[in-house]
C-alpha distance (Angstrom), angle and dihedral (degrees) to the residues before:
residue distance angle dihedral
X1 . . .
X2 3.79 . .
X3 3.82 89.7 .
X4 3.83 89.0 59.0
X5 3.84 91.6 57.4
X6 3.77 91.2 47.3
X7 3.82 92.0 50.4
X8 3.79 90.6 46.1
X9 3.85 90.4 64.2
X10 3.80 88.7 73.6
X11 3.85 90.3 65.4
X12 3.84 122.6 81.7
X13 3.79 118.5 -114.5
X14 3.82 91.7 -113.3
X15 3.83 90.4 62.3
X16 3.78 92.8 47.4
X17 3.80 91.3 48.2
X18 3.81 91.8 51.8
X19 3.77 90.1 48.7
X20 3.80 89.7 49.2
X21 3.80 90.1 54.4
X22 3.84 92.7 48.2
X23 3.79 91.8 48.0
X24 3.80 89.7 52.9
X25 3.78 89.8 49.7
X26 3.79 88.9 51.1
X27 3.80 91.4 52.5
X28 3.80 91.7 -117.0
X29 3.76 123.7 144.0
X30 3.78 92.8 -158.9
X31 3.80 116.9 128.6
X32 3.84 113.8 -112.5
X33 3.80 88.6 -132.2
X34 3.80 89.7 58.5
X35 3.80 91.8 47.0
X36 3.80 97.4 48.9
X37 3.80 92.1 39.4
X38 3.76 91.5 53.2
X39 3.77 90.4 46.0
X40 3.80 91.1 53.6
X41 3.80 93.8 48.3
X42 3.77 93.5 47.1
X43 3.81 90.6 47.3
X44 3.81 88.8 54.2
X45 3.81 87.9 53.9
X46 3.81 89.5 49.4
X47 3.83 89.6 49.3
X48 3.82 91.0 50.2
X49 3.82 92.0 48.3
X50 3.78 91.4 48.1
X51 3.82 90.3 48.3
X52 3.79 90.5 51.8
X53 3.83 92.1 49.0
X54 3.80 97.9 46.7
X55 3.81 91.7 44.2
X56 3.79 91.1 65.8
X57 3.81 98.9 31.9
X58 3.82 108.9 36.5
X59 3.77 125.0 49.8
X60 3.79 97.0 -177.3
X61 3.83 105.8 94.7
X62 3.80 98.8 -154.8
X63 3.78 92.8 45.5
X64 3.79 89.0 52.1
X65 3.84 91.3 50.4
X66 3.82 90.3 48.0
X67 3.83 91.8 51.8
X68 3.83 92.4 48.6
X69 3.82 91.5 50.1
X70 3.79 89.2 46.4
X71 3.82 91.0 53.1
X72 3.81 90.9 50.8
X73 3.82 91.8 47.4
X74 3.79 93.5 49.7
X75 3.81 91.3 48.7
X76 3.82 95.2 51.1
X77 3.82 92.3 43.7
X78 3.81 90.6 49.5
X79 3.80 94.1 49.7
X80 3.81 91.7 49.2
X81 3.80 93.5 46.3
X82 3.80 91.8 50.4
X83 3.80 88.1 59.6
X84 3.79 92.4 44.2
X85 3.81 94.7 49.2
X86 3.78 92.1 46.8
X87 3.81 90.9 51.3
X88 3.79 90.6 48.3
X89 3.80 91.8 47.1
X90 3.79 91.0 52.9
X91 3.78 90.6 49.5
X92 3.79 93.8 50.6
X93 3.83 90.8 47.3
X94 3.82 90.6 53.7
X95 3.83 92.7 45.9
X96 3.82 92.0 52.8
X97 3.82 94.0 57.4
X98 3.80 97.0 32.8
X99 3.87 95.6 93.2
X100 3.80 91.9 53.1
X101 3.77 91.2 48.0
X102 3.82 92.3 50.7
X103 3.80 92.1 47.9
X104 3.82 89.3 51.2
X105 3.85 91.8 49.3
X106 3.83 89.8 48.7
X107 3.82 90.9 50.8
X108 3.82 90.7 50.1
X109 3.80 90.3 49.6
X110 3.79 91.0 50.9
X111 3.81 88.9 52.3
X112 3.81 89.5 61.5
X113 3.82 102.3 -96.1
X114 3.80 122.4 141.5
X115 3.81 117.0 -113.1
X116 3.80 90.7 -102.7
X117 3.81 93.0 50.7
X118 3.79 92.3 43.8
X119 3.78 90.6 50.9
X120 3.76 93.3 47.0
X121 3.83 95.5 47.0
X122 3.79 91.4 49.4
X123 3.78 93.1 69.1
X124 3.81 107.1 114.4
X125 3.79 132.3 173.9
X126 3.82 91.4 -125.9
X127 3.79 90.2 63.7
X128 3.80 90.4 70.6
X129 3.80 111.5 -179.0
X130 3.80 91.7 16.4
X131 3.82 89.7 56.4
X132 3.78 90.4 54.9
X133 3.79 91.0 51.8
X134 3.82 91.1 46.7
X135 3.79 91.6 51.9
X136 3.77 91.2 46.9
X137 3.82 90.8 50.9
X138 3.81 91.8 49.2
X139 3.78 90.4 50.2
X140 3.81 91.4 51.4
X141 3.80 93.5 46.8
X142 3.80 91.3 50.6
X143 3.82 88.0 55.9
X144 3.75 126.4 51.4
X145 3.84 98.5 -51.4
X146 3.82 120.0 91.3
X147 3.81 116.1 -118.4
X148 3.81 96.5 -112.9
X149 3.80 90.7 49.0
X150 3.80 90.9 50.2
X151 3.81 88.5 50.7
X152 3.82 92.2 51.5
X153 3.80 88.4 51.1
X154 3.83 91.6 61.6
X155 3.85 97.4 76.6
X156 3.81 88.7 57.5
X157 3.82 87.2 71.2
X158 3.81 99.0 41.0
X159 3.83 120.5 61.7
X160 3.79 96.2 -144.4
X161 3.79 128.1 116.0
X162 3.79 89.5 -164.0
X163 3.81 91.9 55.5
X164 3.80 91.5 46.2
X165 3.80 92.5 52.2
X166 3.82 91.9 48.3
X167 3.79 92.6 52.0
X168 3.81 92.1 47.3
X169 3.78 90.8 50.6
X170 3.81 90.0 48.1
X171 3.78 91.5 52.1
X172 3.81 91.9 45.0
X173 3.79 90.3 50.2
X174 3.79 91.4 53.0
X175 3.82 90.8 50.1
X176 3.80 95.5 48.6
X177 3.81 94.4 42.3
X178 3.81 95.2 -134.7
X179 3.80 129.1 147.2
X180 3.79 94.4 -59.8
X181 3.78 96.2 174.0
X182 3.79 92.0 55.1
X183 3.80 90.6 46.5
X184 3.81 92.5 52.7
X185 3.82 93.3 46.0
X186 3.84 90.9 51.8
X187 3.81 91.7 47.6
X188 3.84 90.3 50.2
X189 3.79 89.3 51.7
X190 3.80 92.5 50.0
X191 3.81 91.9 48.2
X192 3.79 91.5 50.5
X193 3.80 90.0 52.0
X194 3.80 89.7 48.0
X195 3.81 92.3 51.0
X196 3.79 91.1 46.8
X197 3.79 88.9 52.7
X198 3.79 90.3 51.0
X199 3.81 92.3 51.4
X200 3.81 90.9 48.1
X201 3.81 91.2 50.7
X202 3.81 90.7 50.2
X203 3.85 90.6 48.5
X204 3.81 92.8 49.3
X205 3.82 93.4 46.1
X206 3.83 93.7 48.6
X207 3.80 92.0 89.0
X208 3.79 90.2 54.7
X209 3.81 90.3 49.1
X210 3.81 91.7 51.3
X211 3.82 91.2 46.7
X212 3.79 94.0 50.3
X213 3.81 91.4 45.4
X214 3.83 90.8 50.7
X215 3.79 92.9 50.0
X216 3.82 92.6 48.5
X217 3.81 98.4 42.5
X218 3.81 98.0 38.7
X219 3.82 113.7 8.9
X220 3.81 101.0 51.1
X221 3.84 95.0 42.5
X222 3.81 90.7 47.7
X223 3.83 93.7 52.6
X224 3.81 90.5 46.8
X225 3.82 92.2 48.9
X226 3.82 91.4 49.4
X227 3.81 90.6 49.1
X228 3.79 89.7 49.6
X229 3.80 91.9 50.5
X230 3.82 90.0 49.9
X231 3.83 91.0 53.0
X232 3.81 90.5 48.4
X233 3.77 90.3 50.9
X234 3.81 93.9 50.3
X235 3.82 90.2 45.6
X236 3.78 91.5 53.2
X237 3.80 93.0 46.2
X238 3.81 91.9 51.1
X239 3.78 91.2 47.8
X240 3.82 92.8 51.7
X241 3.82 93.9 45.9
X242 3.78 93.8 48.9
X243 3.80 91.0 46.2
X244 3.82 95.6 50.9
X245 3.81 99.2 35.1
X246 3.81 108.1 21.0
X247 3.82 95.0 173.0
X248 3.83 93.7 59.2
X249 3.78 110.9 92.7
X250 3.83 99.1 167.4
X251 3.77 140.0 12.3
X252 3.76 124.3 -167.5
X253 3.79 92.8 -10.3
X254 3.83 92.5 -51.3
X255 3.79 111.6 124.2
X256 3.80 118.5 -144.3
X257 3.77 97.3 -158.8
X258 3.80 125.3 133.1
X259 3.81 113.6 -53.5
X260 3.81 110.9 -119.4
X261 3.80 96.9 -167.6
X262 3.77 102.5 63.3
X263 3.81 120.6 -170.0
X264 3.82 91.2 -115.3
X265 3.81 92.1 53.1
X266 3.81 92.1 46.5
X267 3.82 90.6 49.4
X268 3.80 91.0 56.4
X269 3.78 92.0 44.8
X270 3.80 90.4 48.4
X271 3.80 92.6 53.4
X272 3.81 91.4 49.6
X273 3.79 91.4 46.3
X274 3.80 93.0 48.5
X275 3.82 91.9 48.0
X276 3.83 92.7 50.3
X277 3.80 90.7 46.5
X278 3.79 90.3 51.0
X279 3.80 91.8 49.9
X280 3.84 91.9 50.5
X281 3.79 90.1 47.3
X282 3.81 90.5 49.1
X283 3.80 89.3 53.4
X284 3.80 91.0 51.1
X285 3.79 91.4 48.3
X286 3.79 90.8 48.8
X287 3.82 91.2 52.5
X288 3.81 93.9 45.1
X289 3.83 95.9 45.9
X290 3.80 103.6 33.6
X291 3.80 108.1 9.0
X292 3.82 90.1 -127.5
X293 3.80 124.6 101.0
X294 3.83 93.5 -149.1
X295 3.76 88.8 75.0
X296 3.84 89.0 69.5
X297 3.79 89.6 91.0
X298 3.79 91.1 58.8
X299 3.81 89.0 58.7
X300 3.82 95.3 35.8
X301 3.81 90.9 59.7
X302 3.80 87.5 64.7
X303 3.80 104.2 29.4
X304 3.85 100.2 48.7
X305 3.83 97.5 51.5
X306 3.83 92.0 38.0
X307 3.80 93.9 51.3
X308 3.84 93.1 46.2
X309 3.81 91.3 47.5
X310 3.84 89.2 48.5
X311 3.79 90.1 52.1
X312 3.80 93.3 54.9
X313 3.80 92.5 43.6
X314 3.80 92.9 48.9
X315 3.80 91.3 44.9
X316 3.82 89.6 53.0
X317 3.84 92.3 47.7
X318 3.79 92.6 48.7
X319 3.79 92.3 49.7
X320 3.81 90.0 46.7
X321 3.81 96.8 46.7
X322 3.78 100.6 38.3
X323 3.78 97.9 30.2
X324 3.78 124.3 -178.1
X325 3.81 118.7 -31.5
X326 3.80 91.1 -145.5
């Protein structure tokens, strides 16, 4: 544990503060120093393992350095995204049950309960993460923290603007003494309409998602495989012509000089092109589905390997079915 704190000193305070915020959103009580220190030590192990692998498999020095840096980058991005996705998942889980919770609080207020009692009695097992936050808030308010301060502390542990606005309106309603039950019922209705609109948008955009995924996983690899087969065919034709009739350099305006685009070069270019296309498509899918570009990695994990695998499969099928023209 002490090694984690020592390793954490190499990180700037801004990074540790952002990690602290994400850990709170994830509902974790882990210290940010422990998290970043552990991440650094594990990354050093990843670097050492990558160094050991490339030392015995790759002779090119710069390619080995690039692969080691790539391994470190992927590790750090993955650890950060795990925190981000967990925080987002908790927020979405709270937002789904928030209307039911507000309606229950409003019903308790209409029955004559005080806001504190109505809030406390609205804690239900089916609310999941929200129930844990409610119980934690009740425990804080029964200690030294006032109830409204404990309420305002809740959004610090849930990464949701909607949830934060609801809590602030709830606290403001308690302070002004207005019709709190009516306010909460109206908010619950608005949230339900908002969630229904989200679901409708996702449903309507599903066809676009399927179309983009089909183009990336099948269309782009197919075109690349066909282009590669064409280059192979031309390369074989040129080789046969030059072997049988060496003095002929051109026939009918077609030159039989050296082919610049070799099949090996085109294969590497095709893999890079397919990977970049998959990343761009993942970004589009993330924006369409979630409205946040950080979700592109969730799609890229599937699209990039699937499109590259489809390219090799289609290339094999084309070579098998069409064969050599010579």
